[in-house]
C-alpha positions as CSV (number, residue, x, y, z in Angstrom):
1,M,28.2,0.2,35.5
2,N,26.6,3.3,37.0
3,H,23.0,4.2,36.5
4,D,23.7,7.3,34.4
5,R,25.8,5.3,31.9
6,A,23.2,2.6,31.7
7,A,20.5,5.2,31.0
8,Q,22.7,6.7,28.3
9,Y,23.0,3.3,26.6
10,E,19.3,2.8,26.8
11,Q,18.6,6.2,25.2
12,L,21.1,5.4,22.5
13,Y,19.4,2.1,21.8
14,R,16.1,3.8,21.5
15,Y,17.4,6.4,19.1
16,E,19.0,3.7,16.9
17,I,15.9,1.6,16.8
18,I,13.6,4.6,16.1
19,A,15.9,5.8,13.3
20,A,16.0,2.3,11.7
21,L,12.2,1.9,11.8
22,N,11.7,5.5,10.5
23,A,13.8,4.5,7.5
24,V,11.5,1.5,6.9
25,V,8.4,3.7,7.2
26,R,9.9,6.4,4.9
27,A,10.8,3.7,2.3
28,C,7.2,2.5,2.4
29,Q,5.9,6.1,2.0
30,D,8.3,6.7,-0.9
31,I,7.2,3.5,-2.6
32,V,3.6,4.3,-2.2
33,T,4.1,7.9,-3.5
34,E,6.2,6.8,-6.4
35,H,4.7,3.5,-7.4
36,S,1.1,3.4,-6.5
37,H,-2.3,4.9,-7.3
38,R,-5.0,4.8,-4.6
39,G,-3.1,2.2,-2.7
40,F,-2.5,-0.2,-5.6
41,W,0.9,-0.9,-7.1
42,T,1.3,0.7,-10.5
43,P,4.5,-0.4,-12.3
44,K,6.3,2.1,-14.4
45,P,5.2,1.9,-18.0
46,S,7.3,-0.6,-20.0
47,T,8.1,-0.4,-23.7
48,E,5.7,-3.2,-24.2
49,P,2.0,-2.3,-24.5
50,T,1.1,-5.4,-22.4
51,P,4.0,-6.2,-20.0
52,T,4.8,-9.9,-19.6
53,H,4.8,-11.6,-16.2
54,Q,8.7,-11.4,-16.3
55,D,8.4,-7.6,-16.9
56,L,6.1,-7.3,-13.9
57,I,8.4,-9.4,-11.7
58,E,11.4,-7.3,-12.7
59,A,9.5,-4.0,-12.0
60,A,8.3,-5.4,-8.7
61,R,11.8,-6.2,-7.6
62,R,13.3,-2.9,-8.9
63,D,10.6,-0.6,-7.6
64,V,9.4,-2.3,-4.4
65,L,10.8,-5.6,-3.2
66,N,14.6,-4.9,-3.3
67,R,14.2,-1.5,-1.5
68,L,12.0,-2.9,1.2
69,Q,14.3,-5.9,1.7
70,M,17.3,-3.6,2.1
71,V,15.7,-1.3,4.7
72,I,14.1,-4.2,6.6
73,H,17.5,-6.0,6.7
74,C,19.2,-2.8,8.0
75,A,16.5,-2.5,10.7
76,E,17.0,-6.2,11.7
77,T,20.7,-5.6,11.8
78,V,20.3,-2.7,14.2
79,A,18.0,-4.8,16.5
80,Y,20.3,-7.8,16.4
81,T,23.4,-5.6,17.2
82,I,21.7,-4.1,20.1
83,E,20.6,-7.5,21.4
84,Q,24.1,-8.8,21.1
85,D,25.5,-5.8,22.9
86,R,23.1,-6.2,25.7
87,Q,24.1,-9.9,26.1
88,R,27.8,-9.0,26.2
89,Q,27.1,-6.5,29.1
90,P,25.5,-8.6,31.9
91,N,26.0,-5.9,34.4
92,R,23.7,-3.5,32.6
93,P,20.2,-3.3,34.1
94,T,17.4,-4.2,31.7
95,E,15.2,-1.3,32.8
């Protein structure tokens, strides 16, 4: 593989990783903006005056945990795919 092509792959990998991690950071920012006050999680008000532990667990999953798990899983998938691609191409220089 020529040097120009290898450099193009490396640049593509960088773009993919940066985009994936930017999605994680944006999700964190959105969650903080939408579901926190002064850095502390504030679940959306429930119909109950005092939410139960189960209400809080459901709110945590709905508002924070599921979203973070999804974007983190996507970022991990990008990293894994790039690593697998690099292993399949032994002729590519590492840097």
